[in-house]
N, CA and C of each residue as an Amber inpcrd file, in Angstrom:
protein
   618
  11.3170000  -7.1670000  14.7730000  10.6500000  -7.5740000  13.6360000
  11.1550000  -6.7990000  12.3290000  11.7530000  -7.4040000  11.4190000
  12.3280000  -6.7130000  10.2800000  11.0320000  -6.6030000   9.1600000
  10.7540000  -5.3940000   8.7830000   9.6060000  -5.1460000   7.9210000
  10.1200000  -4.3850000   6.6570000   9.6580000  -4.9960000   5.5870000
   9.8550000  -4.3740000   4.2480000   8.6650000  -3.6600000   3.8520000
   8.8920000  -2.3740000   3.3890000   7.7950000  -1.5250000   2.8900000
   7.7940000  -1.7630000   1.4190000   6.6650000  -2.1600000   0.7800000
   6.4990000  -2.4060000  -0.5790000   5.6590000  -1.3730000  -1.2650000
   6.0440000  -0.6660000  -2.2790000   5.3170000   0.2440000  -2.8960000
   5.6260000   0.4860000  -4.2640000   4.8170000   1.3300000  -5.0110000
   5.0350000   1.4440000  -6.4930000   3.8440000   2.2050000  -7.0290000
   3.9540000   2.7270000  -8.2450000   2.9810000   3.4340000  -8.8780000
   1.7350000   2.6030000  -9.2290000   0.8310000   3.2220000  -9.8300000
  -0.5190000   2.5300000 -10.2620000  -0.2060000   1.4840000 -11.2070000
  -0.7720000   0.2670000 -11.1390000  -0.4350000  -0.9050000 -12.0550000
   1.0270000  -1.3140000 -12.1930000   1.7350000  -1.0690000 -11.1040000
   3.2130000  -1.4690000 -11.1170000   3.2070000  -2.9810000 -10.9470000
   2.1910000  -3.5240000 -10.1510000   2.1230000  -4.9740000  -9.9580000
   2.4890000  -5.4240000  -8.5740000   2.1010000  -4.4680000  -7.6180000
   2.3290000  -4.6990000  -6.2130000   1.5860000  -6.0110000  -5.7060000
   0.3520000  -6.1440000  -6.1650000  -0.4130000  -7.3800000  -5.7850000
   0.2280000  -8.6830000  -6.3170000   0.8270000  -8.7180000  -7.4300000
   1.4760000  -9.8990000  -7.8610000   2.7160000 -10.1080000  -7.0000000
   3.4650000  -9.1730000  -6.7260000   4.7180000  -9.1610000  -5.8700000
   4.3300000  -9.7790000  -4.5240000   3.2230000  -9.2290000  -3.9880000
   2.8030000  -9.5620000  -2.5970000   2.3930000 -11.0180000  -2.6970000
   1.7200000 -11.4370000  -3.6910000   1.2040000 -12.8120000  -3.7490000
   2.6850000 -13.8410000  -3.8110000   3.5240000 -13.3800000  -4.4760000
   4.6800000 -14.2790000  -4.5740000   5.4450000 -14.3030000  -3.2340000
   5.5040000 -13.3370000  -2.4790000   6.0110000 -13.2150000  -1.1040000
   5.2000000 -14.2400000  -0.1940000   3.9370000 -13.9570000  -0.3860000
   3.0630000 -14.9340000   0.4050000   3.2420000 -16.5290000   0.1740000
   3.4760000 -16.7660000  -1.0390000   3.8490000 -18.1410000  -1.4050000
   5.1270000 -18.5840000  -0.7910000   5.8610000 -17.7420000  -0.4180000
   7.1200000 -18.0360000   0.3460000   7.0700000 -18.1030000   1.8410000
   5.6690000 -18.0220000   2.3680000   5.2480000 -18.0180000   3.7370000
   5.5740000 -16.7410000   4.5120000   5.6760000 -15.5850000   3.6750000
   5.8440000 -14.3440000   4.3350000   4.5630000 -13.6430000   4.6270000
   4.5290000 -13.0280000   5.8540000   3.2120000 -12.3450000   6.2090000
   3.1330000 -10.9890000   5.2930000   2.1870000 -10.8090000   4.5670000
   1.9300000  -9.4660000   3.8800000   0.7090000  -8.6720000   4.4790000
   1.0060000  -7.4790000   4.9440000   0.0010000  -6.5630000   5.3590000
  -0.3830000  -5.7070000   4.3200000  -1.5560000  -5.6050000   3.8560000
  -1.9650000  -4.5070000   2.7220000  -2.6520000  -3.4570000   3.3380000
  -1.8970000  -2.2710000   3.2390000  -2.5390000  -1.0920000   3.7990000
  -3.9170000  -0.7660000   3.1780000  -4.2090000  -0.9980000   1.9100000
  -5.4330000  -0.7650000   1.2790000  -6.5260000  -1.6290000   2.0120000
  -6.1040000  -2.8450000   2.3820000  -7.1600000  -3.6510000   3.1640000
  -7.3770000  -2.9350000   4.5720000  -6.3960000  -2.6710000   5.1390000
  -6.5850000  -2.1840000   6.5420000  -7.3320000  -0.7610000   6.4990000
  -7.1620000  -0.0330000   5.3680000  -7.9550000   1.2530000   5.1900000
  -9.2550000   0.9090000   5.0620000  -9.7390000  -0.1980000   4.4220000
 -11.2690000  -0.5590000   4.3660000 -11.6960000  -1.0150000   5.7500000
 -10.7570000  -1.8550000   6.3960000 -11.3020000  -2.3770000   7.6830000
 -11.6140000  -1.2050000   8.6750000 -10.9450000  -0.1430000   8.6450000
 -11.1800000   0.8940000   9.6550000 -12.4820000   1.8140000   9.3380000
 -13.0880000   1.4480000   8.3290000 -14.4490000   2.1890000   7.9780000
 -15.5280000   1.1790000   7.6340000 -15.2910000   0.0410000   8.1620000
 -16.3960000  -0.9980000   8.0540000 -17.6570000  -0.6880000   9.0090000
 -18.8100000  -1.0550000   8.7300000 -19.9400000  -0.7970000   9.6210000
 -19.6170000  -1.2380000  11.0100000 -19.9440000  -0.3870000  11.9980000
 -19.7370000  -0.5450000  13.5060000 -18.2580000   0.0460000  13.8470000
 -17.6020000   0.4740000  12.8300000 -16.2430000   1.1520000  13.3140000
 -16.5410000   2.5960000  13.6430000 -15.8780000   3.1680000  14.7540000
 -16.1660000   4.5140000  14.9640000 -15.8340000   5.5240000  13.9070000
 -14.8310000   5.1930000  13.1730000 -14.4430000   6.0380000  12.0270000
 -15.5930000   6.4040000  11.0100000 -16.3490000   5.3230000  10.8270000
 -17.5090000   5.4410000   9.8040000 -18.6200000   6.2970000  10.4040000
 -18.7720000   6.1770000  11.7170000 -19.7600000   7.0510000  12.4480000
 -19.3770000   8.4130000  12.2190000 -18.0860000   8.8220000  12.4860000
 -17.7090000  10.1470000  12.3130000 -17.7610000  10.7220000  10.9190000
 -17.4730000   9.9010000   9.9730000 -17.5900000  10.2380000   8.5620000
 -19.0290000  10.5400000   8.2480000 -20.0160000   9.7630000   8.6850000
 -21.3770000   9.9270000   8.4390000 -21.9070000  11.2700000   9.0520000
 -21.4230000  11.4890000  10.2410000 -21.8640000  12.6440000  10.8980000
 -21.4020000  13.9190000  10.1150000 -20.2390000  13.8860000   9.4880000
 -19.6360000  14.9820000   8.8600000 -20.4340000  15.0320000   7.3790000
 -20.6870000  14.0800000   6.7250000 -21.0510000  14.1930000   5.3910000
 -22.5200000  13.6960000   4.9610000 -23.2060000  13.3190000   6.1340000
 -24.6350000  12.8510000   5.9540000 -24.8160000  11.4650000   5.6890000
 -26.0930000  11.0240000   5.5500000 -26.4770000   9.6460000   5.3690000
 -26.1250000   9.1480000   4.1090000 -26.0130000  10.0560000   3.0370000
 -25.7200000   9.6050000   1.6780000 -24.2860000   8.9780000   1.5430000
 -23.4880000   9.1040000   2.5880000 -22.1710000   8.6220000   2.6460000
 -22.1560000   7.1080000   2.9170000 -23.3620000   6.6120000   3.3170000
 -23.4510000   5.1390000   3.5210000 -24.4010000   4.4720000   2.5960000
 -24.1330000   3.3160000   2.1320000 -24.9370000   2.5230000   1.1900000
 -26.0960000   1.8110000   2.1190000 -27.1170000   1.3670000   1.3480000
 -28.2870000   0.7750000   2.1330000 -27.7650000  -0.3180000   3.0650000
 -26.7400000  -0.8730000   2.6500000 -26.3270000  -2.0120000   3.6050000
 -25.3100000  -1.6290000   4.6930000 -25.0800000  -0.2880000   4.7150000
 -24.2860000   0.3090000   5.9330000 -22.8300000   0.4460000   5.5350000
 -22.4290000  -0.1130000   4.2910000 -21.2160000   0.0110000   3.9290000
 -20.8100000   1.5250000   3.4700000 -19.5640000   2.0780000   3.5670000
 -19.1660000   3.2400000   3.0410000 -19.3060000   3.5790000   1.6270000
 -20.0060000   4.5330000   1.1140000 -20.2150000   4.8430000  -0.1540000
 -18.8730000   5.4620000  -0.8020000 -17.8760000   4.6700000  -1.3210000
 -16.6540000   4.9960000  -1.5920000 -16.5820000   6.1010000  -2.6940000
 -17.5900000   5.8020000  -3.6740000 -17.6610000   6.5160000  -5.0320000
 -18.0110000   7.9390000  -4.5370000 -19.0650000   8.0600000  -3.6640000
 -19.4970000   9.4290000  -3.1690000 -18.4880000  10.2120000  -2.3750000
 -17.7410000   9.4120000  -1.5330000 -16.6520000  10.0550000  -0.6870000
 -15.5670000  10.4740000  -1.6040000 -15.0720000   9.5710000  -2.6120000
 -14.0660000  10.0940000  -3.3950000 -14.3820000  11.4660000  -4.1100000
 -15.6520000  11.5630000  -4.5620000 -16.0870000  12.7390000  -5.1690000
 -15.8380000  14.0260000  -4.3570000 -16.3660000  13.8530000  -3.0350000
 -16.2500000  14.9200000  -2.1710000 -14.7820000  15.3680000  -1.8760000
 -13.8710000  14.5000000  -1.5750000 -12.5740000  14.6780000  -1.3080000
 -11.7690000  15.1870000  -2.6020000 -12.2400000  14.8330000  -3.6690000
 -11.4320000  15.2390000  -4.8810000 -11.8140000  16.5870000  -5.1450000
 -12.9570000  17.0650000  -4.8500000 -13.4550000  18.5340000  -5.0350000
 -13.1200000  19.4440000  -3.8970000 -12.8450000  18.9090000  -2.8140000
 -12.6350000  19.7810000  -1.6590000 -11.3090000  19.3960000  -0.7640000
 -10.1870000  19.9080000  -1.0750000  -9.0550000  19.6140000  -0.3370000
  -9.0960000  19.5830000   1.2320000  -9.8760000  20.6070000   1.7830000
 -10.0530000  20.6140000   3.1800000 -10.7270000  19.3760000   3.7560000
 -11.7660000  18.8280000   2.9600000 -12.3400000  17.5750000   3.3810000
 -11.3740000  16.4720000   3.3180000 -10.5710000  16.4860000   2.3270000
  -9.6860000  15.4100000   2.1780000  -8.6420000  15.4010000   3.3830000
  -8.2340000  16.6220000   3.6590000  -7.3060000  16.8040000   4.8870000
  -7.9150000  16.3160000   6.0670000  -9.2800000  16.6320000   6.4170000
  -9.9430000  16.2720000   7.5570000 -10.0310000  14.6080000   7.5230000
 -10.2870000  14.0260000   6.4820000 -10.3960000  12.5720000   6.3420000
  -9.1150000  11.9560000   6.5700000  -8.0190000  12.4670000   6.0520000
  -6.8160000  11.9210000   6.2240000  -6.2710000  11.8960000   7.7000000
  -6.6960000  13.1050000   8.3900000  -6.2930000  13.1750000   9.7930000
  -7.0590000  12.3510000  10.6550000  -8.2100000  11.8610000  10.1770000
  -9.0600000  10.8850000  10.8950000  -8.4450000   9.4980000  10.7280000
  -8.2240000   9.0450000   9.5930000  -7.9030000   7.6560000   9.1140000
  -6.6070000   7.2850000   9.2390000  -5.5880000   8.2540000   8.8390000
  -4.1170000   7.7900000   8.8420000  -3.7040000   7.2740000  10.2520000
  -4.0090000   7.9260000  11.2910000  -3.5920000   7.2480000  12.5560000
  -4.2840000   5.9020000  13.0120000  -5.5910000   5.8090000  12.5570000
  -6.2600000   4.4640000  12.7830000  -5.5850000   3.4590000  12.0110000
  -5.3630000   3.8080000  10.7460000  -4.6020000   2.7440000   9.7910000
  -3.2220000   2.4690000  10.3510000  -2.5180000   3.4460000  10.7020000
  -1.2160000   3.1070000  11.3300000  -1.3320000   2.2530000  12.7360000
  -2.2100000   2.4390000  13.4680000  -2.3560000   1.6150000  14.7690000
  -2.7630000   0.2460000  14.4220000  -3.5740000   0.0900000  13.3500000
  -4.0090000  -1.2260000  13.0410000  -2.8530000  -2.0360000  12.3590000
  -2.0670000  -1.3530000  11.4580000  -0.9350000  -2.0260000  10.8220000
   0.1460000  -2.4610000  11.9640000   0.3250000  -1.6050000  12.9960000
   1.2900000  -2.0020000  14.0510000   0.7390000  -3.1970000  14.8820000
  -0.5930000  -3.3010000  15.0260000  -1.1690000  -4.3720000  15.7320000
  -0.9240000  -5.7310000  14.8830000  -1.1770000  -5.6000000  13.4680000
  -0.9050000  -6.8390000  12.7760000   0.4890000  -7.1430000  12.7870000
   1.4300000  -6.1870000  12.6980000   2.8800000  -6.5500000  12.8700000
   3.2320000  -7.2120000  14.0240000   2.6010000  -6.8460000  15.0630000
   2.8590000  -7.4640000  16.3730000   2.4580000  -8.8010000  16.4300000
   1.4220000  -9.2100000  15.7620000   0.9910000 -10.6340000  15.6770000
   1.7200000 -11.5300000  14.5620000   2.5940000 -10.8320000  13.8860000
   3.1450000 -11.5860000  12.7970000   4.0410000 -12.7720000  13.1540000
   3.9340000 -13.7630000  12.4490000   4.6590000 -14.9280000  12.8940000
   5.6710000 -15.4220000  12.0680000   5.8560000 -14.7840000  10.7900000
   6.9390000 -15.2230000   9.8570000   8.2700000 -14.3350000  10.2210000
   9.3030000 -14.7640000   9.5860000  10.5960000 -14.2930000   9.8460000
  10.8360000 -12.7680000   9.5840000  10.0440000 -12.3090000   8.6760000
   9.9800000 -10.8600000   8.4000000   8.5640000 -10.6490000   7.7390000
   8.1290000  -9.2720000   7.6720000   6.8680000  -9.0550000   7.1420000
   7.0290000  -7.9950000   6.0130000   6.0960000  -7.9170000   5.2130000
   5.9100000  -7.0510000   4.1210000   4.6520000  -6.0840000   4.2210000
   4.9710000  -4.8100000   4.3920000   3.7680000  -3.8000000   4.3950000
   3.6960000  -3.3310000   2.9730000   2.6550000  -3.6440000   2.3220000
   2.3400000  -3.1970000   0.9950000   1.4460000  -2.0050000   1.0220000
   1.9870000  -0.7930000   0.5270000   1.0710000   0.4610000   0.5860000
   1.4590000   1.3200000  -0.6540000   0.4660000   1.7020000  -1.3140000
   0.5290000   2.7270000  -2.4200000   1.0230000   4.0770000  -1.9010000
   0.7860000   4.2790000  -0.7110000   1.1020000   5.7060000  -0.0280000
   2.2480000   5.5430000   1.0530000   3.0000000   4.4890000   0.8340000
   4.0630000   4.3040000   1.8030000   5.0590000   5.4630000   2.0020000
   5.4730000   6.2150000   0.9030000   6.3630000   7.1780000   0.9420000
   5.6980000   8.5790000   1.2100000   4.3610000   8.4570000   0.7650000
   3.7480000   9.7940000   0.9690000   3.0650000  10.1370000   2.3010000
   3.1610000   9.0270000   3.1580000   2.4960000   9.1340000   4.5300000
   3.5810000   8.7450000   5.5550000   3.3110000   8.6400000   6.7440000
   4.3040000   8.3370000   7.8420000   4.4710000   6.8420000   7.9560000
   3.7280000   6.1210000   7.0010000   3.7990000   4.6240000   6.9900000
   5.4110000   4.2110000   6.7310000   6.1620000   4.9270000   6.0680000
   7.5440000   4.6120000   5.7700000   8.2730000   4.4750000   7.1040000
   7.8590000   5.2200000   8.1290000   8.5130000   5.0400000   9.4850000
   8.2390000   3.7890000  10.1680000   7.3560000   2.9230000   9.5760000
   7.1190000   1.5980000  10.1790000   7.9050000   0.4970000   9.5790000
   8.8170000   0.7270000   8.6160000   9.5930000  -0.2230000   8.0040000
  11.0760000   0.0730000   8.0970000  11.8070000  -1.0010000   7.8770000
  13.2830000  -1.0490000   7.9620000  13.8370000  -0.8440000   6.4580000
  13.0020000  -1.1410000   5.5110000  13.6060000  -1.2980000   4.1890000
  12.5320000  -0.9270000   3.1310000  12.9460000  -0.2420000   1.9520000
  12.0170000   0.1490000   1.0900000  12.1550000  -0.6040000  -0.1480000
  11.1440000  -1.3870000  -0.6100000  11.1430000  -2.0690000  -1.9600000
  10.2660000  -1.4910000  -2.8880000  10.7310000  -1.0460000  -4.0850000
   9.7880000  -0.4570000  -4.9900000   9.5760000  -1.3080000  -6.2920000
   8.3030000  -1.5500000  -6.6620000   8.0750000  -2.3740000  -7.8990000
   8.0500000  -1.2510000  -9.0850000   8.9170000  -1.4550000  -9.9700000
   9.1190000  -0.4390000 -11.0760000   8.6810000  -0.8820000 -12.3080000
   7.8050000  -0.0400000 -13.0810000   7.4890000  -0.2420000 -14.4340000
   7.6660000   1.1100000 -15.2290000   7.7070000   0.9710000 -16.5080000
   7.6230000   2.2570000 -17.3470000   6.4630000   2.7450000 -17.5220000
   6.1150000   3.9780000 -17.7730000   4.9200000   4.7220000 -17.8560000
   3.8810000   4.2490000 -18.8600000   4.4210000   3.7150000 -19.9190000
   3.6130000   3.0290000 -20.9970000   3.0180000   1.8140000 -20.4870000
   3.6570000   1.0460000 -19.8520000   3.1420000  -0.1950000 -19.1690000
   2.1150000   0.0420000 -18.2210000   2.2940000   1.1710000 -17.3610000
   1.3070000   1.4940000 -16.3430000   0.0290000   1.9680000 -17.0290000
   0.0890000   2.7010000 -18.2570000  -1.0380000   3.1960000 -18.8710000
  -1.7920000   2.0070000 -19.5060000  -1.1420000   1.0710000 -20.1930000
  -1.8380000  -0.0180000 -20.8530000  -2.4010000  -1.0110000 -19.8660000
  -1.6290000  -1.1230000 -18.8840000  -2.3470000  -2.1110000 -17.7470000
  -3.5860000  -1.5450000 -17.0720000  -3.5210000  -0.2810000 -16.7640000
  -4.6710000   0.3380000 -15.9900000  -5.7460000   0.5410000 -16.9170000
  -5.5690000   0.8530000 -18.1650000  -6.6700000   0.9200000 -19.2190000
  -7.4030000  -0.4560000 -19.2690000  -6.4870000  -1.4800000 -19.4510000
  -7.2060000  -2.8120000 -19.4000000  -7.8760000  -3.2480000 -18.3690000
  -7.2900000  -2.8880000 -17.1210000  -7.9500000  -3.3970000 -15.9290000
  -9.1960000  -2.4710000 -15.5240000  -9.2150000  -1.2060000 -15.6370000
 -10.0860000  -0.3320000 -15.0770000 -11.0840000   0.1310000 -16.1790000
 -10.8490000  -0.2250000 -17.5590000 -11.8060000   0.1670000 -18.5700000
 -11.7180000   1.7750000 -18.5960000 -10.5150000   2.4120000 -18.5140000
 -10.4030000   3.7970000 -18.6540000  -9.7450000   4.3020000 -19.7850000
  -9.5600000   5.5840000 -19.8860000  -8.7490000   6.2060000 -21.1350000
  -7.3780000   6.4770000 -20.7020000  -6.5030000   6.8030000 -21.5520000
  -5.1680000   7.1320000 -21.2420000  -4.9580000   8.5390000 -20.5980000
  -5.9730000   9.3560000 -20.9210000  -5.8050000  10.7230000 -20.2240000
  -6.0900000  10.6490000 -18.6600000  -7.1340000   9.7880000 -18.3420000
  -7.3110000   9.5880000 -17.0660000  -6.3030000   8.8950000 -16.3160000
  -5.5670000   7.9320000 -16.9120000  -4.4490000   7.2030000 -16.2350000
  -3.3880000   8.0540000 -16.1000000  -3.0660000   8.9800000 -17.0650000
  -1.9150000   9.9380000 -17.0410000  -2.1800000  11.0030000 -15.8270000
  -3.4500000  11.4240000 -15.6000000  -3.7560000  12.2780000 -14.6580000
  -3.4880000  11.4910000 -13.1220000  -3.9030000  10.3020000 -13.0760000
  -3.5420000   9.5840000 -11.8300000  -2.1530000   9.5270000 -11.5550000
  -1.2870000   9.2260000 -12.6070000   0.1810000   9.1050000 -12.5210000
   0.7400000  10.4070000 -12.0460000   0.1670000  11.4590000 -12.6840000
   0.7570000  12.8270000 -12.3970000   0.5070000  13.0950000 -10.9070000
  -0.6310000  12.5800000 -10.3200000  -0.9130000  12.9120000  -8.9710000
  -0.0930000  12.1290000  -8.0400000   0.5270000  11.0210000  -8.4140000
   1.2920000  10.2990000  -7.4750000   2.8150000  10.8350000  -7.2510000
   3.4980000  10.3260000  -6.4610000   4.8320000  10.6850000  -6.2160000
   5.5810000  10.4950000  -7.5170000   6.4330000  11.4710000  -7.9360000
   7.3020000  11.3750000  -9.2400000   8.0810000  10.0730000  -9.2320000
   8.0540000   9.4690000 -10.4980000   8.7620000   8.1420000 -10.5840000
  10.1910000   8.2170000  -9.9560000  11.0080000   9.2330000 -10.5230000
  12.3720000   9.3760000 -10.1420000  12.5140000   9.6060000  -8.5230000
  11.7280000  10.2950000  -7.9370000  11.7520000  10.4210000  -6.3840000
  11.4870000   9.1060000  -5.7840000  10.4240000   8.4270000  -6.1790000
  10.2430000   7.0720000  -5.5690000  11.4610000   6.1340000  -5.7800000
  11.9170000   6.0840000  -6.9940000  13.1040000   5.0530000  -7.2040000
  14.2980000   5.5840000  -6.2500000  14.5010000   6.7990000  -6.1980000
  15.5290000   7.3250000  -5.4000000  15.5480000   6.9540000  -3.9690000
  14.3420000   6.7240000  -3.4250000  14.2140000   6.4380000  -2.0690000
  14.2180000   4.9340000  -1.6800000  14.2560000   4.0680000  -2.8650000
  14.2210000   2.5570000  -2.7220000  15.6370000   2.0570000  -2.3330000
  15.4740000   1.0390000  -1.3080000  16.6940000   0.2880000  -1.0940000
  16.9210000  -0.8050000  -2.0900000  15.7440000  -1.3640000  -2.5230000
  15.8530000  -2.3540000  -3.6330000  14.6110000  -2.0700000  -4.6790000
  15.0870000  -2.4990000  -5.9150000  13.9380000  -2.2870000  -7.0690000
  13.5850000  -3.6030000  -7.5220000  12.3110000  -3.8030000  -7.9240000
  11.8840000  -4.9370000  -8.6680000  11.5440000  -4.4210000  -9.9970000
  12.0010000  -5.1090000 -11.0980000  11.5090000  -4.7540000 -12.5370000
  10.2710000  -5.5870000 -12.8310000   9.1910000  -5.0640000 -13.0070000
   8.0910000  -5.8720000 -13.2560000   7.4820000  -5.4340000 -14.6120000
   8.2900000  -5.1280000 -15.6100000   7.8800000  -4.8500000 -16.8780000
   7.5950000  -6.0460000 -17.8590000   8.0510000  -7.1880000 -17.4000000
   7.8000000  -8.3420000 -18.2720000   6.8960000  -9.3620000 -17.6530000
   7.0990000 -10.5600000 -17.7980000   6.3030000 -11.6560000 -17.4480000
   6.3520000 -12.0070000 -15.8570000   5.5740000 -12.8880000 -15.5370000
   5.6460000 -13.4660000 -14.0030000   6.7520000 -14.4000000 -13.8830000
   7.2520000 -14.9930000 -15.0360000   8.4720000 -15.8600000 -14.9590000
   9.6600000 -15.0130000 -14.7060000   9.6250000 -13.6800000 -15.0950000
  10.7650000 -12.9390000 -14.9300000  10.7320000 -12.3200000 -13.5240000
   9.5940000 -12.3250000 -12.8880000   9.4160000 -11.7080000 -11.6420000
   9.9110000 -12.7350000 -10.5050000   9.4990000 -13.9370000 -10.6360000
   9.8080000 -14.8390000  -9.6010000  11.2440000 -14.9140000  -9.1260000
  12.1540000 -15.0230000 -10.1040000  13.6290000 -15.0920000  -9.5500000
  13.9690000 -13.9000000  -8.7880000  13.5260000 -12.7370000  -9.1690000
  13.7900000 -11.5190000  -8.2950000  13.1890000 -11.6730000  -6.7870000
  12.0320000 -12.1870000  -6.8190000  11.4040000 -12.2750000  -5.5270000
  12.1800000 -13.3760000  -4.5450000  12.5710000 -14.3940000  -5.1670000
  13.2990000 -15.5170000  -4.5490000  14.6320000 -14.9550000  -4.0060000
  15.2400000 -14.1830000  -4.9420000  16.7180000 -13.5940000  -4.4750000
  16.3810000 -12.5710000  -3.2940000  15.4060000 -11.8030000  -3.3830000
  15.1740000 -10.8800000  -2.4050000  14.7190000 -11.4950000  -0.9740000
  14.0350000 -12.5680000  -1.1820000  13.5730000 -13.2420000  -0.0310000
  14.7260000 -13.8390000   0.7600000  15.7340000 -14.3490000   0.1030000
  16.8860000 -14.8110000   0.8790000  17.5970000 -13.5440000   1.5760000
  17.5980000 -12.4740000   0.7810000  18.3540000 -11.2420000   1.3060000
  17.7110000 -10.7900000   2.7340000  16.3430000 -10.8620000   2.5070000
  15.3610000 -10.2810000   3.5860000  15.4800000 -11.2920000   4.8390000
  15.5640000 -12.6440000   4.6410000  15.7200000 -13.4510000   5.6900000
  17.1470000 -13.3460000   6.4560000  18.1600000 -13.0450000   5.7390000
  19.4730000 -12.7420000   6.3910000  19.3020000 -11.4870000   7.2610000
  18.7180000 -10.3910000   6.5530000  18.6670000  -9.0960000   7.2310000
  17.7400000  -9.3540000   8.6120000  16.6810000 -10.0470000   8.4290000
  15.8370000 -10.4050000   9.5510000  16.6340000 -11.0120000  10.6330000
  17.4410000 -12.0010000  10.2660000  18.2740000 -12.6550000  11.3400000
  19.2420000 -11.7160000  11.9520000  19.8640000 -10.8300000  11.3180000
  20.7770000  -9.7880000  11.8520000  19.9900000  -8.8130000  12.8110000
  18.7370000  -8.5130000  12.2630000  17.9010000  -7.6960000  13.1650000
  17.6550000  -8.3600000  14.4480000  17.3510000  -9.6380000  14.5080000
  16.9440000 -10.4200000  15.6710000  18.2710000 -10.4790000  16.5820000
  19.3720000 -10.7740000  16.0170000  20.5860000 -10.8360000  16.8060000
  20.9420000  -9.4390000  17.4980000  20.6460000  -8.4270000  16.8010000
  20.9140000  -7.0090000  17.3040000  19.9710000  -6.8320000  18.4930000
  18.6450000  -7.2460000  18.3210000  17.7110000  -7.0500000  19.3930000
  18.1580000  -7.7890000  20.5860000  18.6800000  -9.0260000  20.4470000
  18.9710000 -10.0170000  21.5960000  20.2610000  -9.3830000  22.2850000
  21.1490000  -8.7720000  21.5790000  22.3980000  -8.2590000  22.1600000
  22.0460000  -6.8800000  22.9420000  20.9570000  -6.2860000  22.8230000
  20.6490000  -5.1460000  23.4680000  20.2430000  -5.2890000  24.9500000
C-alpha cells in the first residue's frame, strides 16, 4: 500500500486538502480522529488516564475532559511524556489497522505530528501543506477567536517551517483560494496513482 503522509502547521488547511482527496475516492486517515478514538469511554487508555489523574479527568457523560488534560500536560512535561508513551503506540496500531483495511489505490495519513512522531515511518511520501505565517495567524484568530500572541506561541511550539518544508517530497501552496488548491490536488493525485502502481508492481515482483 502506497501511503502519503499529509502534514502542515496550524491553519495550513490540512482539512481542506484531505476533503479534496476524499472527493477523488482516496481513503484519508486522520490521526487526530484516531487519537480521539483511543480515549473514548470503554477504551483501556481512558481507564489508565483516569487512574493517574483522578475522576475530574472525565466529564459527567464519561468522555475525556480534554481541556483539563491539556492544562495538566502543558504545566508538567513529565505528565505529557507519560501520556505520549501511553497513547502514541495505540494511535500507531489503530492507524495500521485502518491502512490494512484501505480499499483505495493509495491512502492519505493526515497528521499534524507526522514529522514529530514515528508516524512518518508509516508513510512512503511526505506532502506538506504550506502557508505563510501571516495567513496562519489570521486564519487561526478567525477560527478559534484567539489573539495573535497565542497563535504565535502555538506556531513557535511546532516544528520550524523551514525544517518541515525541507522534509517534504511535495508541497501544496494553500495561501490562496480553494480554486487554486484543486488543480494542485488533481495533479498530485495522478502522480500518487502512478507511484502506487509502481509500488504494487514492485510488491508483486518480490
